[in-house]
C-alpha positions, 0 to 999 in steps of 0.5 A: 744348659739343656736341663735348664731349658727343659726345666724352664719349659716344664715350668711354663707348661705347669703354669699354663696347666694350673691357670687352665684348671683354675679357670675351669674349677667348677668348685668355686663357680657361683653358678653351682649355687644357682643349680642347687637352688634352682634359680636362673640367675644368682644375685651379684652379691654372692661371693667367696663360693666354695663347693664340694661334690664327691658323689658318683651315683647321686647328685650331691653338691654343697656350697658355702658362700657370702651374700648381701642380706638384701639379696638373700630372698632371691635365693628362695624363689626356685623351690617351695622351701619350708622354714625352720629355726636352728641354733646349731653351728655349721661345724656340727651339721653334716656339711663338708668343711667349706667356708667360714663356720657360723651359727645357723639361725634359719634353715630352709628345706625342700623335697622337690617332686622333680627329683624322681627318685627322691632327694632334698635341697637345704639352705641354712644361713646365719642370723643376719643372712650374710653367710649361707650353705646350700646343699642339693641331694638328688638320687 
């Protein structure tokens, strides 16, 4: 009987812990996309955000996400991006395994002067601008 009660209490505590961690899971937080791209408010159509951040001494954040094509240009206002075209798949790029793989049609890159010790911001998208990966590297 006592073991059953302890097991039940343990399950409740574990459930609460998981719920708390999910609520504060910044790796799925759409605001990270805003931080990467230096935009105060991201479009409401940004969804399915998956991020990775593994560096200790530098700021390295990468997020994959979906967006409505009509809202994509709102992502480009935070930095002075240079645009290029690509035909590579996201799986062949140096991005973490995030989101759905897609063929990169357009790539945007910036090297912000505000990154005192160097760094870059990259944004790649598919041809119809509905899937994207944003990455920020700041030394």
